[in-house]
C-alpha positions in Angstrom: 0.0 0.0 0.0 1.4 3.4 -1.0 1.0 6.8 0.5 -2.1 8.7 -0.4 -0.1 10.9 -2.7 1.1 8.0 -4.8 -2.1 6.0 -4.9 -4.3 6.4 -8.0 -7.6 8.2 -7.6 -10.5 5.9 -8.4 -13.2 8.1 -9.9 -16.7 6.8 -9.6 -17.9 8.8 -12.7 -19.3 7.3 -15.9 -16.6 6.8 -18.6 -16.6 8.5 -22.0 -17.0 6.1 -24.9 -14.0 6.5 -27.2 -13.5 3.7 -29.7 -10.0 2.2 -29.1 -7.5 3.1 -31.7 -9.1 6.3 -32.8 -6.7 9.3 -33.3 -8.5 11.1 -30.4 -8.0 8.2 -28.1 -4.4 7.8 -29.1 -3.8 11.5 -28.5 -5.4 11.4 -25.1 -3.3 8.4 -24.1 -0.1 10.1 -25.4 -1.0 13.3 -23.5 -1.9 11.5 -20.3 1.4 9.6 -20.4 3.2 12.9 -21.0 1.4 14.5 -18.0 2.4 11.6 -15.8 6.0 12.0 -16.8 6.0 15.8 -16.1 4.5 15.1 -12.7 7.2 12.5 -11.9 9.9 15.0 -13.1 8.3 17.8 -10.9 8.3 15.5 -7.9 12.0 14.7 -8.4 12.8 18.4 -8.8 11.0 19.3 -5.6 12.6 16.4 -3.7 16.0 17.5 -4.9 15.4 21.2 -4.0 14.9 20.5 -0.3 13.0 22.3 2.4 11.9 25.9 1.8 13.5 26.0 -1.7 11.9 25.8 -5.1 13.8 26.1 -8.3 12.7 28.0 -11.3 12.7 24.7 -13.3 10.1 23.3 -10.8 7.9 26.3 -11.2 8.2 26.1 -15.0 7.4 22.4 -14.9 4.4 23.1 -12.7 3.1 25.6 -15.3 3.6 23.0 -18.0 1.6 20.5 -16.0 -1.1 22.9 -15.5 -1.4 23.8 -19.2 -1.4 20.2 -20.3 -4.0 19.2 -17.6 -6.3 22.0 -18.6 -5.9 21.1 -22.3 -6.8 17.4 -21.5 -9.7 18.4 -19.4 -11.2 20.7 -22.1 -10.8 18.0 -24.8 -12.5 15.4 -22.5 -15.3 17.8 -21.8 -15.7 18.4 -25.6 -15.9 14.6 -26.1 -18.5 14.4 -23.3 -20.7 16.9 -25.1 -20.7 15.0 -28.4 -23.8 12.9 -29.3 -23.4 9.3 -28.3 -21.0 10.0 -25.4 -23.6 10.5 -22.8 -23.8 7.8 -20.1 
């Protein structure tokens, strides 16, 4: 069992229906993997910085994460609004 910060969040929300292998699905998977990598890099940067210190690289990485997460969220919401994607 991991710490709460490392355990995946299990959402109890209905899933969007995206056919496997579609360009949209592939892009979402690619972007989510990229987001995960950025988060891991940020954690390493914060761990390396130590207490009461935050590097400019960590701040930039956090901005990058925020932009990518917002973009993913917007695209998922757009997919949710399309006909045939309602639960």
